[in-house]
N, C-alpha and C positions, 0 to 999 in steps of 0.2 A: 249736225246733229250734237245735241248735249249727251256726252256720256261719263258713268257713273265715275266718281273718283273718291277716295275715301280719305274721311278726316274724321280723327275720333276727338278732339282735342284732349285735354287731361282729365286725368285720375280726379273723381269729384272729392272723395273723400279725404283728401288733405285739404282742399281747398274748403270744402265745409267745415275742419275744425280749426283751420287759421282764420275764419270769418268768425266763429262763432268765439275765438282768443279774440280778435279782437272787436268784437261785440261788447265783450264783458270788460275789456279794460276800458271802450268808451264809455259805457253807464257806470262802471268805477269812477272814470274821470268826470264825468256831468256831477254824479254824484258830491263827488270833492268839490268842482268848479264852484257848484251852487251854494255851498256854504260861505257862511261869513266871511271868513278866513281864505276860502279857496281864491284861485287866480282864474281872471278874464278867459286868460289865454288857453288854460288848460278847459275850460268848461266847452269856448267855440271848437277847440281842436277836437275834443270827443266826439261833441254831436256831429261834425263833420267825421270823422272817424265809422261814428256807429250808421252814416246815411251814405257812404260809401258802402262799407259790409252787405248793408241791405241791397244797395241798388246792383252789386257784384251777385248778390244769392240768385239772381234771374237767370246767370248763366248757368247754374244747377242744373240738367235734367238726368232722366232716366232713359236707358234702353234697353229693352226687353228681349229675351232671345227670340231668333225668328223675326228682327222689326229693326227697320233702319230709319234715319231721323235725318230728314234733308234740311242742310245747314245752308242760309238765306243770309246776305248782309243786304239790305236795299235794294233786294232784287236781284243782286249778282250771288250766283251759285257759289259755293263754296268747298262743298262736300258733305259726303253723308256718312254717318257712323253706324258701324256696324255691330262692335264691339260692346256685348250686354256690360252692364252695370251703370253704377254712380257718374256720370262724367260731367265736365263742364268746359264751356265755350262762352265766346263772346257777346256781353248779356246783349248786344245787339241783334245777336243772330235769331233769326227766326228756325224754330224749330220744328216742321211738320213729322207727323208718324206716318211712317209707310209699312203695312204689314208684309212680309216676305213668307207668310205662311203659305202651305198649300190649300187652295182653295177647290171648290169646285160648284156647278150649278146645273139645272134642268132647263132646257129652253123649254117654250111654250111650244104647243102640238099645232105644226105648221100647217096648211094645208095645202100641197103642189101639187102640179103635174111631173111622174117620171117620162123618161124618154119616150115612152110609148103612147102619151096623152094620157094616160089615166089619172086620174084624180088620187091622192092617199094622202093619209095625213104622218108625219115623222115629227119626230121631237130627238132631241142628243143627250147624253152626258158629257159636262165638259171638266175636265181637270186641269187647273193652270196655275201659275204663282209666278209672283214678279220679279225678275233676276236683273233687273236695274231701275233702280230708283228713280235716276234723272231721267230717263226716257219716260216713264210712266207720268210721273209728276209734268215736264214739259212740253214733250211732243204731242201729245194727247190731251186734251180739254177735261176728260173726267175717264180715267184709265175703266173702271168697273163698266161705265154704261158702255162703253168701245170692246169691250171684251162681250159684253152679251149683243150688242148688236153686227159685229163680224163675225160674231159663232152663227148666229142663225141665219146669216147671207149665205156663209160657206154652206151650209146647212140645204138651204135651198138650192144653189147649186148644184151639190151634190145627191140630190134628191133628181135633178133631170139629165141627169147623165147616166144613170141607170135603170134599166127598168126592175119592176117592183118582185117578179118572179119568172124563172124561166128555168125549160125542162131540159133545156142543153146543159151538159155540164160545163162547155167549153163558154157560154156567154156567161158571165159575171152580172150579179142580180144583187138586189138588197136585201132580200130575204134568204139567197142561198149562199151568199159569201161575205158573210157578218166580218169576218178580221180583216178581211182585205178593203170592203168597204171603210172599215175602221180607221183602217190606216191611211187610207185615203183623205176622208174628214181630219184627221189630225194633221197630216199636211199643209191640208189648205187655209185652216184656220190656221195654221204656227206663219202661215205665210203671211196671214193678213196681219196677225199682230205682231209680227217682229218689231217693227220702230215703235211699238208700245211697251217697250224692256218687258214681253211677258213671253212663258216658254208654256204651250200645251205639253202636259204629261201624258194627258189618254183624254182620248173622244171615242166615244160609243152610241150608236144607238140605242133609245130606252124604248123609244114607243115607236112602231109601225103595224099601218094596217090601211083598206081601201078605205078612200070618203064614205060614207053610211047612203049616200044614195047611190052609189054603186057595188056596195057589198054581196048585195045578195046573188045578182048578176054574174058579177068577177065570181063570186064561189062556186058558182056553178061550171061557170067556164074552168075556173081552174081545176074544179072536180074532173070536169073532160078529158083537160089536158093531160092530168096526172094520169086517168084510165088508157088514154092514147099511147102514154110514153111506156106505161107497162105493159099493154098489149104488144108494142114494138120489141120491147127488149123480153116476151116469154115468144114473140114467133122468131126473134130471133136464136136462142136458145134451143129453142126446141127445131127448127132447120139444122142447125150444129149437131145437134145428138143426132137426127134423123140420118144427115151425111155418116155421122161417125157408125152410128150402126151397120149402114150399110157397106162402109170401108172395113169394117172389121170382119163381117160374115164372107165376103168376097176376098181378105188375104187370108183367112181362115181357110177358108173351102169348106165351110160346116155346110152352107146349101148354096146352090145352084138357080137362080130367079132367072127369069124373063123379064121384059120391060112389064110386062101387064103386071106382073106379079108384085114387082116391086112399086109399081104406083099404089097399088092395094095396100104395101104393105106401109109406105110412105104414109097415105092415106091415114088408115089407122093410129098409126106413131102421132101423128099432128092432132088426129081429136082427141087423143088421151093425153096429149102434152099440154094443148093448147086449152082444153076445155075447161072450164070453171066448176063442174063436178064430177067426182068422182067416176070411173069406168067402170061396168059391167063385163068380167070377162067373159068369152064362149067358147068352149074346149070344142075345137074338130075334130071328132074321134075318125073318120073318114079317110083318103087318102088327101094329097093335097092337091091332086087334080081331080 
């Protein structure tokens, strides 16, 4: 693999000043030599000096902040100039501009199946930048298109690794664990783009939904699952509260209940705690028996 190496050339300001001076002297020599009493040697030398100065100006180039210039000599990689400002290098060098600024793009909405086989729509935003200009230019054909294609491929693979939603907190899902899913997506994209000299700064899901053809039925299923999960949590809490009530009554010796009365108390407490509507209390003015 071709790795980046630094080559900034020389400062372009003194080179420009020297070339301007040489050009001015050359023009003066051409004018003087072209006169009737001038020397033909001076005329020819001045013309050559001006042509050489004009040729050497082709080596002057500008490097902007957060930008690199990849220098090549007849196809041979010579280095990358990163130092901003006016620079000068061999006029025969080709100087390709590569931006190393932070970029981002949003992928298209992809239609894939999650791990449970449900069709979903998913899209992601990827923030990236070039960190090795040599790899970006020479290891892949078009690094911009390479980033796009590989990011979408990683997103498809991610979507097939998790369910869209899960009511079990121990099971990771696309909708319920966005931070962990984003970290997984970032790592997978980075693994694919490492050979292109690209660093992935951030990758997050920007759109997530069931496919339109199953959206209505999956919404009903999701609502039913949420109701079941909520009821399970309510029943678990109610049983714990009833157990705690019976334990405190027995421990503090407030009242001694037989099994039949305990069963009635448990039934009443479960109705009160698990019911959807508020209960109406009934005061028993007689004996407990």
